[in-house]
C-alpha positions, 0 to 999 in steps of 0.5 A: 943427700943433704938439706939446706934452708934459706929465708928472705925476711924483712929483717934479714936472711937466714941460711942453714945447711947440714954437712952429711954426704954419702956414697952408699949407706956405709960411706958417710962423710962430711962436707961444707955446703955453705959458702959466701963471698963479701966485700966490706960495706958493699955486698955479701953473697951466700951459696948453698949446695945439694946434689952431686958433691963433685959438681957443686964443689967444682962450681964453687971452685970455678967461682973462686978461681975466677976471683983468684985470677985477678982479671979486672975485666972478668965478671966475678962474685965480687963485682957483678952489678946486681944480684940477678947478674950474680945468679946468671954468673952462677948459672953459666958456671953450673952449665960449664961444669955440667958440660965438662963432667955430665957426659962422663958421669952419665956413661957410668950411670951416675947422676950429675944432678945438682941444685944451688941456692944463692942469696944475699944483698949488695949496696943500693940493691934489695936482698934477693934469693935464687934457686939455680938448677943443673941446667943453669936456669933459676927462679927467685923467691917472692913474698908469697914464698920467701924461702927455698929448700933443697935436698931432702926438703919434705920432712921440714917443709910443713913448719916453714909453710905454717910459720914463715912470712916476709914479716917473720922476725929474724930470731923466729926465722932462725928458730923455725929453720932449726926446727925444720932441720930437726924434723929432717934429722929425725926422719932421714939418715942421709941428713946429718950434723954438724950444721952450718948457720949464717945470718945477714941482718937488715941493712948490712952487707956482711955475715952478721952471724956464723955458727957451726952446730955440733951433734951435742950442742946443748942449745940445739938439743934443748930446743929439739926436746922442747919442740917434741914435748910441745908437739906431744902436748898439742896432740893430746889436746886434739879431739875429733 
């Protein structure tokens, strides 16, 4: 399984994903689930993935193959006129991959389910965030719910619900995403480090920060311990 978080804030966008994959309790591995495409000073688009790893990797590979073919008449992640049309392109690619591999997986009683989060910004367009389903359809984040989670989302959702609004600062958004991930890491063995973090800052069209957080990352460990202490202290002060 996996856990991915994406925030669309006034000050920018935050994307955080784990890297754990598993094909059974004794077969854990790592796989990158955070990918991006950018054209300098024109666009930056990020995709996160959860679900069947073969399906999600095939979708990303198909999107990259379309770029590598160099067909100037073909729509790709580098030339779509809007973020909405990029979401449509990803949705169509998901449909094609599901049609190719879905029946074979079903015949072997294996799940082809997969979910993607796609977000970013392009010049003369506003930042947008979409969640794309296995059928190729999608929904868009809005001010009342400016974030998406995919994968094992239930453990890390409470803090996002309580803290995140469109006006949340970018720094606070990063901290909240990391604490949401920390809660999930503590409660679910199918989610694991290292973590991949990407930030797109306001009024830019490139990744402003990218970071791989390893299991013994000192700053993450300090933040995790501080959060645990704060929760314990708050608990001791509650009275009925």
